C-alpha positions in Angstrom: 0.0 0.0 0.0 2.8 2.4 0.9 4.7 1.6 -2.4 1.5 2.1 -4.4 0.8 5.5 -2.7 4.4 6.6 -3.1 4.5 5.7 -6.8 1.3 7.6 -7.5 2.7 10.6 -5.7 5.8 10.5 -7.9 3.7 10.3 -11.1 1.6 13.3 -9.9 4.7 15.3 -9.1 6.3 14.6 -12.5 3.1 15.6 -14.3 2.9 18.8 -12.2 6.5 19.8 -13.1 5.9 19.1 -16.8 2.7 21.3 -16.7 4.5 23.9 -14.7 7.4 24.4 -17.1 5.1 24.3 -20.1 2.7 26.8 -18.7 5.5 29.2 -17.8 6.4 29.3 -21.5 3.4 28.5 -23.7 0.3 30.0 -21.9 -1.3 33.2 -23.1 -4.8 34.6 -23.3 -7.0 37.3 -24.6 -9.1 37.9 -21.5 -6.9 40.4 -19.7 -6.7 44.1 -20.2 -3.3 44.8 -18.7 -1.3 42.0 -20.2 -2.6 39.0 -22.2 0.9 37.5 -22.8 3.0 37.5 -19.6 0.3 37.9 -17.0 -1.4 34.5 -17.8 2.0 32.8 -17.5 2.4 34.2 -14.0 -1.1 33.3 -13.0 -0.5 29.7 -14.1 2.8 29.6 -12.2 1.2 30.9 -9.0 -1.5 28.2 -9.3 1.0 25.4 -9.9 3.2 26.6 -7.0 0.2 26.4 -4.7 -0.5 22.9 -6.0 3.1 21.8 -5.5 3.0 23.3 -2.0 -0.1 21.3 -1.2 1.7 18.2 -2.6 4.6 18.8 -0.3 2.3 19.1 2.7 0.5 15.9 1.7 3.7 14.0 1.2 4.9 15.1 4.7 1.6 14.2 6.4 0.8 10.9 4.6 4.1 9.5 3.5 5.8 8.0 6.5 9.5 7.4 6.0 11.6 7.1 9.0 14.8 7.6 7.0 13.8 11.1 6.0 12.6 12.9 9.1 14.4 16.1 8.3 15.2 18.2 5.3 18.9 19.2 4.7 19.1 22.7 3.3 22.3 24.7 2.5 22.8 27.3 5.2 23.9 30.2 2.9 20.7 29.6 0.8 18.5 29.7 3.9 20.2 32.9 5.0 19.8 34.4 1.5 16.1 33.7 1.3 15.4 35.1 4.8 17.4 38.2 4.2 15.9 39.0 0.8 12.4 38.4 1.9 12.9 40.6 5.0 14.3 43.4 2.9 11.4 43.3 0.4 8.9 43.4 3.3 10.8 46.4 4.7 10.6 48.2 1.4 6.9 47.1 1.1 7.6 45.6 -2.4 4.9 43.0 -2.1 5.0 41.9 -5.7 8.8 41.1 -5.6 8.2 39.5 -2.2 5.6 37.1 -3.7 8.0 36.2 -6.6 10.9 35.4 -4.2 8.5 33.4 -2.0 7.5 31.5 -5.1 11.1 30.8 -5.8 11.6 29.5 -2.2 8.5 27.2 -2.6 9.7 25.8 -5.9 13.2 25.3 -4.3 11.6 23.4 -1.4 9.6 21.2 -3.9 12.9 19.9 -5.3 14.4 18.8 -2.0 13.1 15.2 -2.3 15.6 14.0 -4.8 14.3 10.4 -4.5 10.9 11.3 -5.7 11.8 13.4 -8.7 14.2 12.4 -11.5 16.7 14.9 -12.9 16.1 13.7 -16.4 12.4 14.3 -16.1 12.9 17.9 -15.0 15.4 18.5 -17.8 12.9 17.0 -20.2 10.3 19.5 -18.9 12.6 22.4 -19.6 13.3 21.0 -23.1 9.7 20.4 -24.0 8.7 23.9 -22.9 11.6 25.5 -24.8 11.1 23.4 -27.9 7.4 24.1 -28.0 8.0 27.8 -28.0 10.8 27.5 -30.6 8.7 25.6 -33.0 6.0 28.2 -32.7 8.5 30.9 -33.5 9.8 29.0 -36.5 6.2 28.8 -37.8 5.8 32.6 -37.2 9.0 33.2 -39.3 7.8 30.8 -42.1 4.4 32.7 -42.1 6.2 36.0 -42.8 5.8 37.5 -39.4 8.3 40.3 -38.8 8.8 39.8 -35.1 9.6 36.2 -34.1 8.7 36.1 -30.4 6.7 32.8 -30.1 4.3 33.1 -27.1 6.2 36.0 -25.6 6.0 39.7 -25.9 9.7 40.2 -27.0 12.6 38.2 -28.3 14.2 38.2 -24.8 11.7 35.8 -23.3 11.6 33.8 -26.5 15.3 33.3 -26.8 15.7 32.8 -23.0 13.5 29.7 -23.0 15.2 28.4 -26.2 18.7 28.9 -24.6 17.6 26.9 -21.5 16.5 24.1 -23.8 19.8 24.2 -25.8 21.8 23.8 -22.6 19.7 20.9 -21.5 20.2 19.2 -24.9 24.0 19.8 -24.8 24.7 18.6 -21.3 22.1 15.9 -20.6 21.9 12.5 -22.2 18.4 11.8 -20.8 19.7 8.4 -19.5 20.2 6.9 -22.9 22.9 6.9 -25.7 20.8 5.1 -28.3 20.9 6.3 -31.9 17.3 7.4 -31.8 18.0 9.6 -28.9 21.0 11.2 -30.7 18.8 11.9 -33.7 16.2 13.5 -31.5 18.8 15.6 -29.7 20.1 16.7 -33.1 16.6 17.7 -34.3 16.0 19.6 -31.0 19.3 21.4 -31.2 18.8 22.5 -34.8 15.3 23.9 -34.1 16.3 25.7 -31.0 19.5 27.3 -32.4 17.6 28.3 -35.6 14.8 29.9 -33.6 17.4 32.0 -31.6 19.1 33.2 -34.8 15.8 34.1 -36.5 14.8 36.1 -33.4 17.9 38.3 -33.8 18.6 38.1 -30.1 22.2 39.1 -29.6 22.0 38.0 -25.9 20.6 34.6 -26.9 23.3 34.1 -29.5 26.0 35.1 -26.9 24.5 32.6 -24.3 24.5 29.8 -26.9 28.0 30.6 -28.0 29.3 30.4 -24.4 27.5 27.1 -23.9 29.1 25.6 -27.0 32.7 26.6 -26.1 33.4 23.7 -23.6 32.2 21.2 -26.2 34.4 22.7 -28.9 37.6 22.8 -26.9 38.5 20.9 -23.7 41.1 23.6 -22.8 39.3 26.0 -20.4 42.1 28.6 -21.0 40.2 29.5 -24.3 36.9 30.1 -22.4 37.6 33.7 -21.3 39.1 35.0 -24.6 36.3 33.3 -26.5 33.8 34.9 -24.2 35.3 38.4 -24.8 35.4 37.9 -28.5 31.8 36.8 -28.8 30.8 39.7 -26.4 32.5 42.2 -28.6 30.9 40.8 -31.7 27.5 41.0 -30.1 28.1 44.6 -29.0 29.0 45.9 -32.4 26.4 43.9 -34.3 23.9 46.8 -33.8 26.0 49.9 -33.2 23.1 52.3 -32.8 21.4 50.0 -30.3 24.6 49.6 -28.4 25.1 53.3 -28.2 21.6 53.6 -26.8 22.3 50.9 -24.2 25.5 52.7 -23.0 23.5 56.0 -22.6 20.9 54.1 -20.5 23.6 52.6 -18.3 25.3 56.0 -17.7 22.0 57.6 -16.9 21.1 54.8 -14.5 24.3 55.2 -12.6 23.7 59.0 -12.3 20.5 58.2 -10.2 22.8 56.9 -7.4 24.1 60.5 -6.8 24.1 60.3 -2.9 25.7 57.8 -0.5 22.2 56.9 0.9 20.9 56.1 -2.6 24.0 54.1 -3.3 23.7 52.1 -0.1 20.0 51.4 0.2 18.6 52.5 -3.2 15.6 54.5 -4.2 13.0 52.0 -2.9 10.2 50.1 -4.7 9.9 51.2 -8.3 12.8 53.5 -7.8 14.0 53.2 -11.4 10.5 54.0 -12.8 10.2 57.0 -10.4 13.5 58.7 -11.2 15.1 57.4 -14.4 13.2 59.6 -16.9 13.8 62.7 -14.8 17.5 62.0 -14.9 17.3 61.2 -18.6 15.8 64.6 -19.3 18.7 66.2 -17.5 21.3 64.0 -19.3 19.9 64.9 -22.7 20.3 68.6 -22.3 23.1 69.9 -24.5 23.5 66.5 -26.3 23.8 66.0 -30.0 20.6 65.6 -32.1 21.7 62.0 -32.9 21.6 61.1 -29.2 18.3 62.8 -28.6 16.8 60.9 -31.5 17.6 57.6 -29.8 16.0 58.5 -26.5 12.8 56.7 -25.6 10.5 56.1 -22.7 12.6 53.7 -20.8 10.9 51.3 -18.3 13.9 49.0 -17.6 17.7 49.6 -17.6 18.2 46.4 -19.7 20.3 45.2 -16.9 18.9 43.4 -13.9 22.0 44.2 -11.7 21.5 47.9 -12.3 17.8 47.6 -11.6 18.5 45.9 -8.3 21.2 48.5 -7.5 18.8 51.5 -8.1 15.9 50.0 -6.3 17.6 48.4 -3.3 21.1 49.7 -3.2 24.6 48.2 -3.0 23.9 46.2 0.2 21.3 43.8 -1.3 23.0 43.8 -4.7 26.3 42.6 -3.2 24.5 39.9 -1.2 22.9 38.6 -4.4 26.2 38.7 -6.3 27.9 36.9 -3.5 25.2 34.2 -3.6 25.6 33.8 -7.3 29.4 33.4 -6.9 28.9 30.9 -4.1 26.5 28.8 -6.2 28.8 29.0 -9.2 31.6 27.6 -7.0 29.4 24.7 -5.9 28.4 24.0 -9.5 31.9 24.2 -11.0 31.8 20.5 -12.0 28.0 20.3 -12.6 28.1 21.6 -16.2 24.4 21.5 -16.9 23.4 23.6 -13.9 26.4 25.8 -14.1 25.7 26.8 -17.7 22.0 27.3 -16.9 23.1 29.8 -14.2 25.6 31.4 -16.7 22.7 31.9 -19.2 20.7 33.7 -16.5 23.7 35.9 -15.7 24.3 36.8 -19.4 20.7 37.7 -19.9 20.7 39.7 -16.6 23.5 41.8 -18.0 21.8 42.7 -21.2 18.1 42.2 -20.8 15.2 41.6 -18.3 15.0 37.8 -17.7 13.3 38.0 -14.3 10.2 39.4 -16.0 9.4 35.9 -17.1 8.4 33.0 -14.7 10.6 30.4 -16.6 13.7 32.2 -15.2 12.5 31.8 -11.6 11.7 28.1 -12.1 15.0 27.3 -13.7 16.8 29.3 -10.9 15.0 27.3 -8.3 16.2 24.1 -10.0 19.8 25.4 -10.0 19.6 26.3 -6.3 18.1 22.9 -5.5 21.0 21.1 -7.2 23.5 23.4 -5.5 21.8 22.5 -2.2 22.1 18.8 -3.0 25.9 18.9 -3.5 26.6 21.4 -0.7 28.4 20.3 2.5 27.3 23.2 4.6 23.8 22.1 5.5 21.1 22.9 8.1 18.7 20.2 9.3 15.1 21.5 9.2 12.2 19.4 10.4 9.7 18.4 7.8 6.9 19.9 10.0 8.6 23.3 9.6 8.7 22.9 5.8 5.0 22.0 5.9 4.3 25.2 7.9 6.3 27.3 5.4 4.5 25.7 2.5 1.1 26.3 4.1 1.8 30.0 4.7 3.3 30.4 1.2 0.3 28.6 -0.4 -2.2 31.0 1.2 -0.1 34.0 0.4 0.6 33.2 -3.3 -2.9 31.9 -4.0 -4.4 35.1 -2.5 -2.3 37.2 -4.9 -3.2 35.0 -7.8 -6.9 35.3 -7.1 -6.7 39.0 -6.3 -4.8 39.8 -9.6 -7.2 37.7 -11.6 -10.2 39.4 -10.1 -8.7 42.9 -10.6 -7.9 42.2 -14.3 -11.4 40.6 -14.8 -13.1 43.7 -13.4 -10.8 46.0 -15.3 -11.7 44.3 -18.5 -15.4 44.5 -17.7 -15.1 48.3 -16.9 -13.3 48.9 -20.2 -16.0 47.0 -22.1 -18.7 49.1 -20.4 -16.9 52.3 -21.4 -16.7 51.1 -25.0 -20.5 50.7 -25.3 -21.1 54.1 -23.7 -22.1 53.1 -20.1 -19.8 55.6 -18.6 -21.4 55.8 -15.1 -21.4 52.0 -14.6 -17.8 51.9 -15.9 -16.7 54.7 -13.6 -18.4 53.0 -10.6 -16.5 49.8 -11.4 -13.2 51.6 -12.0 -13.6 53.4 -8.6 -14.1 50.1 -6.7 -11.1 48.5 -8.4 -8.9 51.6 -7.6 -9.4 50.9 -3.8 -8.2 47.3 -4.2 -5.0 47.6 -6.2 -1.8 49.6 -6.3 -1.1 48.8 -9.9 0.5 51.8 -11.6 -0.9 50.6 -15.0 -4.4 50.5 -13.7 -4.2 54.0 -12.1 -2.8 55.4 -15.3 -5.6 53.7 -17.3 -8.3 54.9 -14.9 -6.9 58.5 -15.0 -7.0 58.4 -18.8 -10.7 57.3 -18.7 -11.6 60.1 -16.3 -9.8 62.7 -18.4 -11.5 61.5 -21.5 -14.9 61.7 -19.9 -14.2 65.2 -18.4 -14.0 64.1 -14.7 -10.9 66.1 -14.2 -10.8 66.4 -10.4 -10.9 62.7 -10.0 -8.4 62.3 -12.8 -5.9 64.4 -10.9 -6.4 62.2 -7.8 -6.0 59.0 -9.7 -2.8 60.0 -11.7 -1.2 61.0 -8.4 -1.7 57.4 -7.2 0.6 56.3 -10.1 3.9 55.7 -8.4 6.0 56.3 -11.5 7.3 59.4 -13.4 7.8 58.9 -17.1 6.8 60.3 -20.5 3.3 58.8 -20.5 2.4 60.0 -17.0 3.7 63.6 -17.6 1.8 63.8 -20.9 -1.4 62.7 -19.1 -0.9 65.2 -16.4 -0.4 67.9 -19.0 -3.6 66.8 -20.8 -5.6 67.0 -17.6 -4.3 70.5 -16.7 -4.8 71.7 -20.3 -8.4 70.5 -20.3 -9.0 72.5 -17.1 -7.3 75.6 -18.6 -4.4 75.5 -16.2 -2.0 76.3 -18.9 1.0 77.1 -16.8 1.0 73.7 -15.1 0.2 72.0 -18.4 3.2 73.7 -20.1 5.4 72.5 -17.2 4.4 68.8 -17.7 4.6 69.0 -21.5 8.1 70.6 -21.5 9.2 67.8 -19.1 7.8 65.1 -21.4 9.5 66.8 -24.3 12.8 66.8 -22.4 12.4 63.1 -21.5 11.8 62.1 -25.1 13.0 64.8 -27.5 12.2 62.8 -30.6 8.5 62.9 -29.8 6.2 65.4 -31.7 3.2 65.2 -29.4 4.5 67.2 -26.5 5.7 70.1 -28.7 2.4 70.0 -30.6 0.5 70.3 -27.2 2.8 73.2 -26.3 2.1 74.8 -29.7 -1.7 74.5 -29.1 -1.4 76.1 -25.7 0.5 79.1 -26.9 -2.0 79.5 -29.8 -4.9 79.3 -27.3 -3.5 82.0 -25.0 -2.6 84.2 -28.0 1.2 84.2 -27.7 2.1 84.5 -31.4 5.8 84.7 -31.0 6.0 81.4 -29.1 3.5 79.8 -31.4 5.6 80.6 -34.4 8.8 79.5 -32.6 7.4 76.2 -31.5 5.7 75.7 -34.9 9.0 76.2 -36.8 10.7 73.8 -34.4 8.0 71.1 -35.2 8.4 71.7 -38.9 12.2 71.5 -38.8 12.3 68.5 -36.4 13.9 65.3 -37.6 11.6 62.3 -37.8 12.8 59.1 -36.1 9.9 56.8 -37.4 7.4 58.3 -39.7 3.7 57.9 -38.9 0.3 59.2 -39.8 0.1 61.1 -36.5 3.3 63.0 -37.2 2.2 63.9 -40.8 -1.1 65.2 -39.4 0.7 67.3 -36.8 3.0 68.9 -39.4 0.0 69.6 -41.7 -1.9 71.3 -38.8 1.1 73.3 -37.8 1.9 74.4 -41.3 -1.8 75.4 -41.9 -1.9 77.3 -38.6 1.3 79.2 -39.3 0.1 80.1 -42.8 -3.2 81.4 -41.4 -1.4 83.5 -38.9 0.8 85.0 -41.6 -2.2 85.8 -43.8 -4.0 87.5 -40.9 -0.9 89.6 -40.3 -0.8 90.7 -43.9 -4.5 91.7 -43.9 -3.9 94.0 -41.0 -1.3 95.9 -42.9 
C-alpha cells in the first residue's frame, strides 16, 4: 500500500512539473486588459506553485518514511532567502516578495531527490523551450516580422530556447541510443535556428558560451572566446549599443548620494526617477543622441535595476550568492551553464520578467543545495508550515490579480459601449483594491477622456512612476481645465524626456496658440516643422500639416492687418 501510494505521488509530481514548465512558456490569453501575454503565465505559475506546496504538505503528512525525518538545506541559501524576503517586506515591495516566496517554494519542492528524477525535470525544460521555438519558426515561415513565439519580446523567446539548448547539450536523458541522438540533433537544430531568426544578440551570446566547452577541452580559451563573442554582439547593432550605454550611464547617475548608493531608491525606484535624470542628461547633447532617447521602463540590466531599487547592500548579497552557487556547480556543467545563461541575460536584458527564469533558478539552487556540504537540518513539519503559509499568500495574490484584471476588462467594455457611469463605478471600486500603476494610469485616462478632471488628478497622483506617459497625461488634464502654466510644465518635461516625440511640442504649440502668444506659437511651430523624424507615422504627418496650416493662417492674418 505504501509503495503504491508513493509511486502515484511520484507520477503526480512529474506531471505537475511538466505542466509547470510548459505553462511558464506556452500559456497566453485574450481575456486580460493589462497584459494578455505575460500575466497569464504568471497566473499559471502561481496556481501550480500552490498545488506543489499542497503536494509537499500531503507528502509530509501521509508518506511515513523514518529515514527522511528532516530536510537538509544549505545554510547560505537559507540565509539568502530570509534576508531578501525581509528586505522586500521592509521596502513594502509585495510583488517582488511574492516572486521570491514563489522561488523558495519551488526550491523546497525539489528537495526530495528520491521522488523526482533529474532527467524528467530536464525533459520538462526541453519540452517547454522546444514548443515555443517551433511556434517561433512557424511565425517566421508565415512571414511575421517579429519572431517572439508566445512571448512579448525576443528576450523571453530566446531565453526559453537557450535553457532548452543547454539541456540538450549537457544531458543524455539516461540513454545513448541512436534514436536519442537523432532526437537531440533535431531539437538542437530547431532551438538554435529559432534563436538566430529572433535576432537576439543576448541569446546568440549565451548559446556561444555554452558551446565553447564542447568545442575545446582547454578551459584557457573560455575567457578569450567569451570576450570575442561579447565584442561581436556589442558591435552587431551599433546604434542599439550606443543607446544601451547611454541608458547605463544615466542609470548610474541616479545613485548620486551615499544613501541612494547604499539602500537604493526603494520600490519602483527606477521607474520613479530614471526619466527625470534622462531629461537632465539629454540637455546639450547632439541631435543623434536625442533621436535615440525613448520612454525607458527597464535599464536592460537586472543588476542595475537591483542597485537602483535596493542599493549596493542587497546587490552585493545577491552577487555573493551567485558566486557561491557557481563555485558549488563548478563541475556540474548543466546547472552551471543554466546559471551562466541567466547571468548573461541579466547583464543585457530583463529575464526575471518571465516566470521560466524563476523556475530554472529554483532548479539550479536545488542542485547546489544537493551537493553542498554546509547544511542545516530542518524538520519536515517546519517545511510543511512554510508551504502552508506560502500557499495561502501566493494563492491570495493570484486570485486578487485575476479578479482585478477581470473587473478591469469589464469596466473597459462598459466604457466602449457608452455606459460611462457604470464603468466609472466599477473603476472606482477597483482603484481601492489595487496599487497597480498601470491601472491607475488607465483609470486616469478614462476620467480625463470623460471630463471628470478632479478625479483624474487624484488618480494620476496614485501612479507611483514618473515617465513620458504620466507627464503627458498630467499635461492633458491640466490643459483640459485651462491650467495652462501647469500643463506647459508637464509638456516641457515630457519633451525633455523624449526629445524625438512630436506630441509634447504640438501640445505646447496648441497652448501658446490658445493664449494668443504669437511669438512662441511661431517659434514652436517652426521647431516642429524642422524637427527630424525618427519613425514616420500618420500622426506626425497630421501634426505637421496642422502646424503648417496654422502658421500660414497667422501669416495671412498679419498681412491683412497691414
